[in-house]
N, C-alpha and C positions, 0 to 999 in steps of 0.2 A: 311805701315806697312811692318816690315822684315815679309819674308816668313816663318821662323821659328816660330815667333811669333803669324801670321795669323794660322799656322798649329795647333799651341797649342789651340789658340781660340775655332777654330772650332771643336775640339776633344773634349774640356770640355765643348762646347754648345751640342755636340751631346751625351756626357756622360750622361749631365744634363736630356737630353730630356728621354733616355732612362730608366733614375733613376725615372723621374716624372712619365712616363707611367704606370707602374703599379698601383700606387694611383690614378693615374683620372681613370684608368679602373677599381679598386676596389671601385672607389664609385659608379660606373654603376652596380655593381653587389652586390646584399642584400642577406646575407647566414643566415636563420633563424637558431638558435639552435635545435639539433637534439631530446633532451628531451622536453615533453610537461610542460609548467607551468599551472597549473590549473587557471581558471578563472572564478570567481562567479560572474554569470551574474543575479542579482536579479531583476527580472522585475515587475512593479507595473500593475495590470491589468486597463484598461481604461474602455472599453466595447468590444461588444461581438454581432454581427450580425446573423443570419440566423437559420433556425429553422423546424421542420418536418413538424408543422402545425402553421399556422399563417396568418397573411395578407399575398397579394401578393409581396409584397416586402421584406417581411422575409425569403423566402422560394426560395434556389438557386436551378435551376437544374443543372448547372456545374461550377463553378469557375473557370476561366481560367488565370486571372490576376488581380492583385489590385495594387492600387497606391494612393497615398498622394499628395495634391497640397499642395501651398507655407502657408494655413493657417490651415494645418492639417485635411481637409475635405477626408474622404475615398472614392474612385472609384473602384466599384468592377464590373469586368466584369463578367456578368452572360451569357459564350458562349453558352450553352443549351438554354438559354432563349432568346436569338439575342437581350441583351439589356444591358445597364450600369447603375447602381444603385449607387446613391452619399448619403452620410451619413455625418452629421457635427461632431465636434469633440467632442459631447456628444453622438454621434452613434444615433441621431435623422434623420431620413428618411427626404432626403431632395426633390431628384426628380428621376426620371427613364428617361434616355437617350437613344432614337433609340427602336424600335422594328422590331419584323420580316416582311419582305416585300422587294418591289423591287422599293419604290420611295424614294425621296430625305429624307435623314436623317433615312432611316431604312436598317436593316441589313441582310445579308443571311447567311454568315459564317465569325463572326468576332472570331479574333485570338488575337489581342493584343490592348493594349489601353497607352496611353501616354498623362499627364498633363502637358500641357507647363507653362513656368515660368509665364506669363499672365493669369493663369488660363483654356486657352483655352484647349480643349481635342480632340485627334484624336485617331481614332479608324481604325484599319486595318481590312479589309475585304476581303479575299480570293477570294471569289465568285464573287463579282464586281470589284476586283483587283484595289482597289483604298483605299487611307486613306480618312475617312468620317470625315470631322473638325465641331465642334462645340464650340460655344463661352462658356465665363465662365458662363451664365444664364442658358446653354444647349441647346440653339438654335442653330439649322442646319446652316451652314454657306456655304460650299463648298465640294466640292470632287477634290483630287488629286491622277492622278492615279500612279501605282507602275512603277518605270523605265521598259524599255521594257523587256519582259521576265523574270523578276525576282519577288520573292515573298519572304515576311519573313517566314523565315524556322522553325518556332516555334511558340506552342502553349503552354503560360504557363507565370512564373515570368521573364522569360528569354526572351522573346518574342520580345519586344521593349522596349525603354525607351525614354524620353523627352531629347533632347540637351540644354544645357544652353543658348545657343544663338537663342534657337527655330528651330521647325521641331523635328525629332526622328531618332532615332539610331536603326536598326535592323540587324540582320544577316539575308543575302538571299541567295537563292538557284532557281535555274532556274526553270521556269516554263515548260517545256515540254508539260504539258497537253493543253497549249493555241495555241499549233500549228495544227490547225484543218483541216488536208488534209488526214485525212482518212489513212494515214501510220503507223505502228508499228516503234515506234523508240526506240534506246536505246543510251542512253550517259553516258559517264565517266567524272563524275565531280571531278576537282584536287582540289579546292578550296572552302573555305566559304567564299564571301568578307562581312566584315561590312560596311555599308553605312550609311552616314548621309544624311538625305533627307531634305533639308529646306523647308519650305512651303511659301516663299516670292516669287512675281510674277516673272518668267521667272528661278527661281533658279534650278541649276541643282544638281542631287547626287553626294556626295562626297563620293570615297572610300577610308574610315581611315584604313583597314587593309583587308590581305587575309588569312585566316587560314587552311594551308594545309589541304586538306580532300578526304578522298578516298570515292567516293559515286557513286552507279550504279543506272542509272533513267532509267525506262523503261514506255512505253508510247503506248497507242493501242485507235485508234478512230474509230467510228462506226456509221451510220446513224439510224436515230431514225425517228418513224413515226411522220410525219406533218415537215421534212422538217430538223428538227435538229441534232445535233450531240453529243454524247456519249463519252466523252473521259477520259481513267482512266489511273492513271499510279503508279507504284510503285518505291519506294526506297529503295534501300538496302544498310547497310554497315557493314561489320561484328560486331557481339554483342561484347560489352564491347571495342569498339574501343573508343579514348578518343574523350569527348564531346568539342565542342567549348563554353566554358563558357565566359562570358564577362560582364563588368559592366561600366557605364560612370561616370567618374570623374566629381567634381562640375566645374573645368574649362573647360570641354570638351574633356577632353582626355579620354584613355580606359584602362582597363585592362582586358587582357586575358589570359586564359589558354587554350591548344590544343594539349598538348602532353601527353603522359603516366607517367612521371614525373612529380615532383613537381617544377614546373616552371610557374610564372607569369611573363607577360610582360606588363610594366607600359609605356603606350604612351602618348604624351604630344597632343594638341589639332589639330596638325598637321599630327599626325601619326607617329611621330618619335619616336623610342625606347628610355626612359629616365632610364630607370633601368630594371634589373632582379632581380625578388624575388624568392628564390630558398629555398628549404627544403630537407635534407636528409632523405626522406622519401621512404622506398623498395615499389616497386610493387611489388604483388604477381601473381605468375603462375594461368591461369583460370584451374581448376579441373572439373573432369565431374559431380561433384554435382553444381557446377557452370551454367555449359550446362543445366543440366535437370532442375533444378529451374528456369532457363530464359526459356527454350521451353515452359515449362508449365503455366509461367505467362504469357506470349506471346497468349498461346493458349487462355486461360481464359480472355484475354483482346479481342481478336478478336471474341470469341462468345459471349462477352457481347456487342459486337458491336461496339468497338472503332477503332480495324483493324488497318492495316498496307497499306491500301491502298485507295488513295483518287481519288475521282471521281468527276469530274465537267461537267453539261449538259449544254449546249447551244441550244438556238431556236432562235423561234422569238423575244424574251423578257419574262420580268417577271419574278417570282421566278423560279428557279430550282426546278421540280418535285421530289420526294423521289426517291431514288437510292436504289435497292434493295442490300440485304446484302452480304457478302461472303458466299460461301456454307461452309459447314463441310470439304468437300472432299478437296477444294481449301484451308482452314484453315491449313490441317493437313499436305498440300503440302507444305506451307509454314514453317511451324514448321521444317521439315523433312530436308529442305533445308538451313536452316540457319548455317551462317559461322561466325565463332567465332574468335576475336583476340587472342594472346597468353598470355595476361597480363593483369590485370585489373589496370586501370589509378589510381593514387595516390589522383587525385582532382577530386571531384564527381559534385561540383557546387560554386558559388561565387557571392557576392553582394559587391555593394558598397554603404555605408552610406553616407548621407548627411554630413557628415564631412572629406569626404575621406577616411575612415578605410576600409579597406578589410576584408572582411569576407567569409574566404575560408572553404567549406564543405570538408573534405577528405572522402574517400570510408569509409563505415562502415565494419562491418563483411559480410554483403552480399550487393550486387550490388542494388543501389535503395533504402536501408534502411538508415535512419539518421546515421552519420559517427561525429566525433568530429569536431568541427569549430573552427578553427585558426583566431585570430583578430589582425590583421596588421594595424600599424598606416599610415596615409596618407606619413608620409616620411621612410617609410619600416620598423621602429620600431616593434617589437615583444610585443604585449601586454597580451599574452596568450592564453589557449585553453578551449573553452566552451564542455563540456559534457553532454549528457543526455537530450539536448534540437535540437528542430527543426531551421532549417536556416530560419531566416525572410523572408516573401514573397517582402515584401517592407519596405523601410525606410522613415520618413518623415524627414524633415529639424530641427525640435524641437527635434529628438531625439526619437519619437515613433515606434514602430516596428508591422508590422502587420504579421501575421500568418495564415495559410487556414489549418484548421483542420477537419477530417472526422471522424465520427462515425463508429460503428460496425455496423451500419444499412446503412451507406452510405451519411447519413446528412451532409452536408458541411456547414462549421461558419467559419466566420473572426473574428478572437481575436485579439484587439489591445492593445497594450501592452506599457507602457513608460520604457526604458532602462535607466540604471544607469548613471552616468558619469563615463566615461573610462579613 
């Protein structure tokens, strides 16, 4: 081929590549419209469980997480009661799984649950540093230890989720309280890993994603009467820092948000980014009113016993003894020394439903209060925005949604509703 023709062919190929690159890149970036399109979400009530007075299984101490299995049975993690309660699709009580204690199949500090595709149940227990596995009939099978020095980072609906290929997915953080050498420790954590933990024999955890995080961890160990050690640690991050929100897609991929702006990373099952979903939503500056409101909220939370400190007690075995609460002086010092980010994040929470749709809750007028919910199709198509409703805590494959509600007296109940076709 003559050199002039060859040169022309190369230039044409390069030009074609340069022209094609923006189109290929555009397919990986979905930009949602700036203006909301109202989406009417008319749900149909199915049943509700939870009451102030009634039978034992009707009274929840503290609902930490809910989930459905493939047959629409509802699982409620009553973390305060150290148990899981199972209800059938009509809301009838089926069984209780686990109870407080140190024996096989018993719980000391359950923080998350996930129902596998085969109906098996996994419950994460911080105090035992393991996942307790139960069969579809609720019978205890075995325990799988957490990965070395890691533990699920959250209590609540985003604590952990089932993976379509078995095992669970959880965002984790180091567990410095387990390093029982009697020394005070301080560590800066730069990321929040999201792991897939298979439960097959010999399977190692798979790191799916690392979300950049600025977290300070302080721990202190002290000897206790009888030879055991008491280890307490505090984690701190500037208030209003972006949360690591995530959900598992039906094929095993993830959706993650971890920045102040409205950006979702949609990952495939291998952890590779398939697309970015973005929306031009402005973040607002933190005001003194925001700071004052959050200081008071945290003060009341700690005074009520929820606290910001986790304490693990180790000894010769058995259930851990009760740990004294934090003094008022300590609480006031914690509140006084709170650090704050400069902006309020655009995204407050997110979920992925059984069809792969994204339910993205934007931050409301005040941090922590319900905000508008954008519903985005699995393909990135904007379906609309729901207002005046809370974000569902869990979805079933058939299109049911579970909501955790708390009345003015602090009584919790779980309400199941059928979602409309979207």
